C-alpha positions as CSV (number, residue, x, y, z in Angstrom):
1,M,9.8,-7.4,6.0
2,L,13.0,-8.2,3.9
3,H,12.7,-7.0,0.2
4,K,14.6,-10.0,-1.5
5,V,16.7,-9.0,-4.5
6,L,16.4,-11.4,-7.8
7,R,18.0,-9.3,-10.2
8,A,20.5,-6.4,-10.5
9,L,21.7,-4.3,-13.8
10,P,23.7,-1.4,-14.4
11,F,21.7,1.4,-15.9
12,R,22.6,4.9,-17.0
13,D,25.9,6.0,-15.6
14,T,25.6,5.3,-11.9
15,Q,21.7,4.0,-11.5
16,I,21.4,0.3,-11.1
17,L,18.0,-1.3,-11.7
18,V,17.0,-3.8,-8.7
19,N,14.0,-6.4,-9.1
20,F,12.6,-7.7,-6.4
21,E,10.5,-10.2,-5.1
22,G,7.6,-7.5,-4.7
23,G,8.6,-4.8,-7.3
24,A,11.3,-3.0,-8.6
25,R,13.7,0.0,-8.0
26,A,16.2,2.5,-9.8
27,Y,19.1,3.3,-7.6
28,D,21.4,6.0,-8.3
29,M,24.8,5.3,-6.5
30,K,26.1,8.9,-7.4
31,P,25.8,10.1,-3.9
32,L,27.4,7.0,-2.4
33,I,29.9,6.9,-5.2
34,D,30.8,10.7,-4.6
35,G,30.6,10.7,-0.5
36,D,31.7,7.5,0.9
37,E,35.6,6.3,0.3
38,K,34.2,2.8,0.4
39,F,32.1,3.3,-3.1
40,K,34.5,5.6,-5.1
41,A,36.2,2.4,-6.8
42,L,32.7,2.2,-8.8
43,A,33.6,5.4,-10.6
44,D,35.4,2.7,-12.8
45,E,32.6,2.1,-15.2
46,T,34.0,-1.9,-15.8
47,L,33.7,-2.4,-12.0
48,F,30.4,-0.8,-11.9
49,K,29.1,-3.0,-14.4
50,S,30.0,-6.0,-12.4
51,V,27.2,-5.5,-10.1
52,R,25.7,-9.0,-9.1
53,V,23.0,-10.1,-6.4
54,D,24.5,-11.0,-3.1
55,A,23.8,-14.6,-1.6
56,G,20.4,-14.9,-0.6
57,G,19.3,-12.0,-2.1
58,I,20.2,-9.8,0.6
59,G,21.5,-6.7,-1.5
60,V,23.8,-6.1,-4.3
61,T,27.8,-6.6,-4.3
62,W,30.6,-5.6,-6.5
63,G,33.1,-7.5,-4.4
64,G,35.9,-6.0,-2.1
65,G,33.4,-5.4,0.7
66,I,31.2,-2.7,-1.7
67,D,27.7,-3.7,-1.0
68,V,24.6,-2.2,-0.6
69,S,21.5,-3.7,1.3
70,C,18.2,-4.6,0.2
71,E,16.6,-2.4,2.5
72,E,18.5,0.5,1.1
73,L,17.6,-0.4,-2.1
74,W,13.9,-0.5,-1.8
75,H,13.3,2.2,0.8
76,N,15.6,4.9,-0.9
77,G,15.1,3.4,-4.6
78,K,12.7,5.2,-7.3
79,D,9.9,3.6,-9.0
80,P,11.4,2.4,-12.4
81,A,8.3,4.0,-14.3
82,A,9.3,7.4,-13.3
83,I,12.1,7.3,-15.4
84,F,11.3,5.4,-18.1
85,N,7.9,7.1,-18.3
86,P,8.6,10.8,-17.3
87,P,5.8,13.1,-16.7
88,S,4.8,15.1,-20.2
89,I,5.5,18.7,-20.4
90,D,2.6,20.8,-20.0
91,R,1.9,22.6,-23.2
92,S,-1.3,23.9,-22.4
93,P,-2.3,27.4,-24.4
94,S,-2.3,29.1,-20.6
95,L,1.1,28.1,-20.2
96,E,2.2,29.1,-23.4
97,S,1.0,32.5,-23.3
98,K,2.7,32.9,-19.7
99,L,6.0,31.9,-21.2
100,K,5.9,33.9,-24.6
101,G,6.9,37.0,-22.9
102,L,10.1,35.7,-21.3
103,F,11.8,34.3,-24.3
């Protein structure tokens, strides 16, 4: 099943938020920027922020052959809720007592 991209926005340094027909994902481009010559140009903040949806929603692009497929974004992206609503820190008395002697 093709996960068609509807919208892409730059977010937090090297992450992009991607809206699909069936949901949303947050995708971190850092591993590609650091590890693949093709993506190194995205270290430039102005270029990175120019992300746009490929024709037909088949991925995202920055032009010049720099693009990521919709399936890569969907399968390897993270649920944005995990970024915007991180799990709370456990402040239970039992944890505090365990940590008391460490600090």
